[in-house]
Every structure is written in structure tokens, then in C-alpha cells.
C-alpha positions, 0 to 999 in steps of 0.5 A, a space after each residue: 406121289 414123288 416120294 412113292 416114285 422115288 422109293 420105287 426107283 430105289 427099289 428097282 435099282 437095288 433089285 437090279 444090283 442084286 441080280 447083277 451080283 448073283 450073275 457075277 458070283 456064278 462066274 468061275 474064278 478063273 477063265 481058261 484060254 482057248 482049248 487046242 490053241 495051237 500045235 507045238 511050234 519049234 523054233 518060236 522064241 517068246 519075248 520077255 513081255 509074252 512070258 509075263 503071265 496073266 495075274 491068275 497064273 503067276 507064281 504066288 504063295 497061297 493057302 493050301 491044306 493037304 496031308 502031303 509033306 513039304 517039298 511035294 509037288 501036287 498037280 491039279 489038272 482041272 484047275 491048271 495049277 501046280 503046287 509046291 507044298 511049303 507046310 503050315 497050310 501054304 504052298 507055292 502055286 504056279 499056272 500050268 498048261 496040261 494034257 489035252 483031252 485023251 492025254 490027261 492022267 493021274 497018279 503018284 510019281 517022283 522026279 528021277 532026273 533034271 535038265 537045263 535047256 533039255 534036248 527034244 525028241 518027239 515021240 513017234 506018236 506025236 510026229 504022226 499027229 504033227 508030221 512037220 515036227 523035227 525028229 530032234 531039236 537041241 535045247 535052246 530058247 526056241 525048244 518046246 521043252 523050254 529052259 528046264 525039265 523035270 523028268 517024271 519016273 516011270 512015264 514019258 512025261 515032264 514038267 517043263 518050260 515052254 516056248 509058247 507061254 500063251 498056252 499056260 492055262 490051256 489043255 493042249 499038251 500031250 500029257 506033260 505039264 508046262 510052265 512059262 520059262 521064268 516059272 520052271 526056272 524057279 521051280 527047278 531050283 526048289 525041287 531035287 531029284 526024288 521029289 514026290 509028285 501027285 497028279 490029282 484025278 481030273 473029273 473027266 479022267 477015268 
């Protein structure tokens, strides 16, 4: 009798373990921070500790299969990642913040300008939404554009740093792609003017 009870106990434990594994497998690989986390906060200067991203958003070499040439930037809005193609099915992956609902876009573009510690002039549409914003802000550690900016030709959008690194992984911008300052500095050094930029269509973009 004890033997049968022991067998039954083992079987029940195995069943619960299997169900737990199914539940874990159903979870997404990455969890995104809270959407619409915060508005822009000019003047906020992040600490060194705040710029240390969660492991999933840190710069790393990954397997990445694409027909694009090495040196191409590929932005995957839905994944919250930017890939710099390296060839041999590899890419450097960076965690990014992307446009909030209604501000996401896709297309084939290129980088036509680069800037270190760029100045920031919020467009009228942004000021209408956030009237407290300055009309102009010189570049510096508290500037929302962060340490570097890569300007995307034919658009008002940029790939840039941020003074709010906790927004990496969120959809909170007005269409630009933001990286933590240490990450954008790294990308900036690797990317020349003329670099092709491929922004993939997100599932909710028409």
C-alpha cells in the first residue's frame, strides 16, 4: 500500500512540474516596461547606475539572419531592439525605446547627419502635447537627446541617446529611437553618414 501511495505521489509531482513548465514556456522571452511611463523630462541627469540597463537590453552580439549588407541598421519596433548587421549571420543588438501608439513608422532610410551632444528644439506638435517643454535646449547631460544623435534622412526622426534610461524597452517617444547614452556612443562610433536604416513594420502599424 505504501508503495502505491509513493508511486501516486511521484506521479502527481511530475504532473505539476510538467504544468509549471508549460506555463513558463508560454511567457514572453522579454517583458516590456510600463508603456507611457513618463513624459520627456529636460534637465534630468541620469546616474551611472541608472544607465546600467537590465540584461535583456544590454548591447550584445547575437545570431541574426538577414539579406541586408554588413553595416546596415535594422530597427525592430515590436521587439524593442536595434540591430547593427555584422555579417556571417551576426549582429550587434541594442535595446531601444520606440514610438508610442500613433507615432510608430516603418520604411527604408539612411543616416544623413551625426551630432555629439546635440541641441534640442521640440517641434510645435510636441510642445502642444507637453506645454512645459523648453522651446530650445543646448546639448548636455540633461538634454533628452542624450550624448549622440544619428539623423534619419527625409524624416524628423533620430536615433539618439536619452536622459531617461529607464524608458529603454518602452513605447513612449514621438517616433524617434532612443538608446541609453553608453549604447548610443558605441553605435555612433560604428556608424558613418550614409548608413542604410531599415525600420521594420510593427504588427500594429498600417
